[in-house]
C-alpha positions in Angstrom: 0.0 0.0 0.0 1.1 3.6 -0.6 1.7 5.8 2.4 2.4 9.5 2.9 6.1 9.1 2.3 5.8 7.2 -1.0 5.6 8.8 -4.4 3.4 7.7 -7.3 6.6 6.6 -9.0 7.4 4.4 -6.0 3.9 3.0 -6.0 4.2 2.0 -9.6 7.6 0.4 -9.1 6.2 -1.7 -6.2 2.7 -2.4 -7.5 2.6 -2.5 -11.3 2.6 -6.3 -11.1 -0.3 -6.1 -8.6 -2.3 -4.1 -11.1 -1.5 -6.6 -13.8 -2.7 -9.4 -11.6 -6.0 -7.5 -10.9 -6.6 -7.0 -14.6 -6.0 -10.6 -15.4 -8.2 -11.8 -12.5 -11.0 -9.5 -13.6 -10.9 -10.9 -17.1 -10.6 -14.5 -15.9 -13.5 -14.2 -13.5 -16.0 -11.9 -15.3 -15.1 -11.6 -19.0 -13.7 -14.9 -20.5 -16.4 -17.2 -19.0 -18.9 -15.1 -21.0 -16.9 -14.9 -24.2 -18.9 -16.6 -26.9 -21.4 -17.7 -24.2 -23.5 -14.5 -23.8 -27.2 -15.0 -23.4 -29.6 -12.4 -24.9 -30.5 -11.0 -21.4 -26.8 -10.3 -20.7 -26.5 -7.7 -23.5 -28.1 -4.3 -23.4 -28.0 -1.1 -25.5 -27.0 2.2 -23.8 -27.5 5.0 -26.3 -28.3 2.9 -29.3 -27.4 -0.3 -31.2 -23.8 0.7 -31.7 -23.3 1.3 -27.9 -23.6 -2.0 -26.2 -23.0 -3.1 -22.6 -22.9 -6.7 -21.2 -22.8 -8.3 -17.9 -19.1 -8.8 -18.5 -18.5 -5.1 -18.7 -20.5 -4.3 -15.6 -19.0 -7.1 -13.4 -15.4 -6.7 -14.6 -15.6 -3.0 -13.8 -17.0 -3.7 -10.3 -14.2 -6.2 -9.7 -11.5 -3.7 -10.8 -13.1 -0.8 -8.9 -12.7 -2.8 -5.6 -9.2 -4.2 -6.4 -7.6 -0.9 -7.7 -9.0 1.3 -4.9 -7.6 -1.2 -2.4 -4.2 -1.1 -4.0 -4.0 2.7 -3.7 -5.9 4.2 -0.7 -7.2 7.6 -1.4 -7.5 7.0 -5.1 -10.8 7.1 -7.1 -12.0 5.0 -10.0 -13.7 6.4 -13.1 -15.1 3.6 -15.1 -17.2 3.7 -18.3 -20.2 1.9 -16.8 -20.2 3.9 -13.6 -20.1 7.2 -15.5 -23.0 6.0 -17.7 -25.0 5.5 -14.5 -23.8 8.8 -12.9 -22.2 11.2 -15.4 -21.0 13.6 -12.7 -18.5 11.0 -11.6 -16.4 11.7 -14.7 -15.3 15.0 -13.0 -13.0 13.0 -10.8 -10.5 13.0 -13.7 -10.0 16.7 -13.1 -9.6 16.3 -9.3 -6.6 16.1 -7.1 -6.8 12.5 -6.1 -5.0 9.8 -8.1 -7.6 8.3 -10.5 -7.9 4.9 -12.1 -9.5 5.1 -15.5 -11.2 1.9 -16.5 -12.7 0.5 -19.6 -13.6 -3.1 -18.6 -14.4 -4.3 -22.2 -13.1 -2.0 -24.9 -14.6 -3.3 -28.1 -17.8 -4.6 -26.7 -19.4 -5.0 -30.1 -16.5 -7.3 -31.1 -16.9 -9.2 -27.8 -20.6 -9.6 -28.4 -19.9 -11.0 -31.9 -17.5 -13.5 -30.4 -14.5 -11.9 -32.0 -11.1 -11.6 -30.3 -10.6 -7.9 -30.9 -11.4 -6.6 -27.4 -9.4 -5.7 -24.4 -9.5 -4.4 -20.8 -8.0 -0.9 -20.3 -6.7 0.5 -17.0 -4.8 3.8 -16.6 -3.6 5.6 -13.6 -3.6 9.4 -13.8 -2.5 12.1 -11.4 -3.3 15.8 -12.0 -4.6 15.0 -15.5 -1.3 13.2 -16.5 -1.4 9.5 -17.2 1.5 7.8 -15.4 0.6 4.1 -15.7 -1.1 2.0 -18.4 -2.3 -1.6 -18.7 -3.8 -3.0 -21.9 -4.9 -6.6 -21.7 -6.4 -8.6 -24.6 -7.6 -11.7 -22.8 -8.7 -13.7 -25.8 -5.1 -13.4 -27.1 -3.5 -13.4 -23.7 -1.5 -10.3 -24.5 -0.6 -7.7 -21.9 0.9 -4.3 -22.7 2.2 -2.1 -19.8 3.6 1.4 -19.9 4.9 3.6 -17.1 5.8 7.2 -17.8 9.5 7.6 -18.4 10.1 3.8 -18.2 9.0 2.6 -21.6 6.3 0.4 -23.0 6.3 -3.4 -23.0 4.2 -6.2 -24.5 4.5 -9.4 -22.6 7.9 -8.2 -21.3 9.3 -7.2 -24.6 10.0 -3.5 -25.1 7.8 -1.8 -27.8 9.3 0.7 -30.3 6.8 2.3 -32.7 9.4 3.4 -35.2 8.4 5.5 -38.2 6.3 4.7 -41.3 8.2 3.4 -44.4 9.0 6.3 -46.8 6.8 6.3 -49.9 4.1 4.0 -48.5 0.6 5.2 -47.8 -0.1 5.9 -44.2 -2.2 3.3 -42.5 -4.7 5.1 -40.3 -7.6 3.8 -38.2 -10.4 6.4 -37.9 -13.7 7.1 -36.3 -16.7 6.5 -38.6 -17.6 9.9 -40.1 -21.3 9.2 -39.7 -21.1 9.4 -35.9 -19.6 12.8 -35.7 -20.5 16.5 -36.0 -20.4 18.0 -39.5 -17.1 19.8 -38.7 -15.5 16.6 -37.5 -16.9 14.7 -40.5 -15.2 17.2 -42.8 -11.9 16.7 -40.9 -12.0 12.9 -41.1 -12.9 13.0 -44.8 -9.8 15.0 -45.4 -7.8 11.8 -44.7 -9.2 10.3 -47.9 -6.4 11.7 -49.9 -3.3 10.6 -51.8 -0.7 9.0 -49.5 -3.2 8.0 -46.8 -5.1 4.7 -46.5 -7.8 5.1 -43.8 -10.0 2.3 -42.5 -12.7 2.2 -39.7 -11.2 1.6 -36.2 -11.9 -1.4 -34.0 -11.2 -1.5 -30.3 -9.4 1.8 -29.5 -7.1 0.1 -27.1 -6.0 -2.4 -29.6 -5.5 0.3 -32.3 -3.2 2.1 -29.9 -1.3 -1.1 -29.2 -0.9 -1.6 -33.0 0.7 1.8 -33.3 3.1 1.0 -30.4 4.0 -2.2 -32.3 4.5 -0.3 -35.6 1.6 -2.2 -37.3 -0.6 0.9 -37.7 0.8 4.4 -38.5 -1.8 6.5 -36.8 -5.4 6.8 -35.5 -7.8 9.7 -35.9 -10.6 9.8 -33.3 -13.4 12.2 -32.8 -14.5 11.5 -29.2 -12.8 12.3 -25.8 -13.9 9.6 -23.4 -10.8 9.1 -21.3 -11.4 5.4 -20.7 -10.9 4.7 -24.4 -7.7 6.8 -24.8 -5.8 7.2 -21.5 -4.1 3.8 -21.5 -3.3 3.8 -25.2 -1.9 7.3 -25.4 0.7 6.6 -22.7 1.5 3.3 -24.4 2.1 5.1 -27.7 4.2 7.9 -26.0 6.4 5.4 -24.2 6.9 3.5 -27.5 8.2 6.7 -29.1 5.0 8.0 -30.7 3.1 11.3 -30.3 -0.4 12.6 -30.2 -1.9 16.0 -31.3 -5.4 17.5 -31.7 -6.3 19.3 -34.9 -5.3 22.5 -33.1 -1.7 21.1 -32.8 -1.8 20.5 -29.1 -1.3 17.3 -27.2 -4.6 15.5 -26.3 -5.7 16.2 -22.7 -7.6 13.5 -20.8 -9.3 16.2 -18.8 -11.2 17.3 -22.0 -11.7 20.5 -24.0 -9.7 19.1 -27.0 -10.1 20.3 -30.6 -11.5 17.2 -32.3 -10.7 15.0 -34.1 -7.2 14.2 -32.7 -4.5 11.8 -33.8 -1.9 9.5 -32.2 0.9 8.3 -34.4 4.1 6.3 -34.5 6.3 9.5 -34.6 6.0 13.3 -34.2 6.3 13.9 -37.9 3.4 11.6 -38.7 1.3 13.1 -35.9 1.9 16.6 -37.4 1.0 15.5 -40.9 -2.3 13.9 -39.8 -3.2 16.8 -37.5 -2.6 19.2 -40.4 -4.9 17.2 -42.6 -7.6 17.1 -39.9 -7.3 20.9 -39.4 -7.5 21.6 -43.1 -10.6 19.4 -43.5 -12.4 21.0 -40.5 -11.7 24.5 -41.9 -13.0 23.6 -45.3 -16.5 24.5 -44.4 -15.7 27.9 -42.9 
């Protein structure tokens, strides 16, 4: 347990493995027993047919809420499902207490369809800065961990995002333009240009992992929900990548970002994509 004399860095050095264990246990207890076994009554819509929640989401988040708060007394937990039930709880991200940001099943639609492309995301933030990140894909038994200033690792192997190959189209995973404002839609459509090969995104957490591994060059997302982005953005940073909003500023998990934003394998690619997004958004002015 952390005490008054221990720093967050010290906590992470001592307890990162405990966080890993909590994430694995939550998946083993609440997610994987339901994988490809979901009954109809275990799946609900939140805001519509593209926004699903299952008993796996709810129960895994409850498991992690208890386990993570116990690891770090005085911390708070902001989870996707708890915020859906009580939107005001999201404000804790802007508070002074250390905050665990949890997406119990990122890629719920894939999970419901019985596909392996989902993961559990946990991030630890202090003062609006993400300092620890855990991305676990239980169907693939892959665990990526990042600690600020200490690097990013997948199953113990250090990740280095590298840079896109010169002369090849940029591989970019994007939000679907139909689920955005008109301005954001124009920005995303600007990526349909020579030298860029966009495709719809899957699980945000796994797209960030793909950037950190050098398998995807960039993402372009049009929503701010911290549980989708916090863990992945640190993973990308610690693998050598960068992130920028279309206003040219780093993405803030506390909100107020100029959307869409990008995360990319290197700074030059982030600037290129952010410039395209800014130009597209301005096209209707």
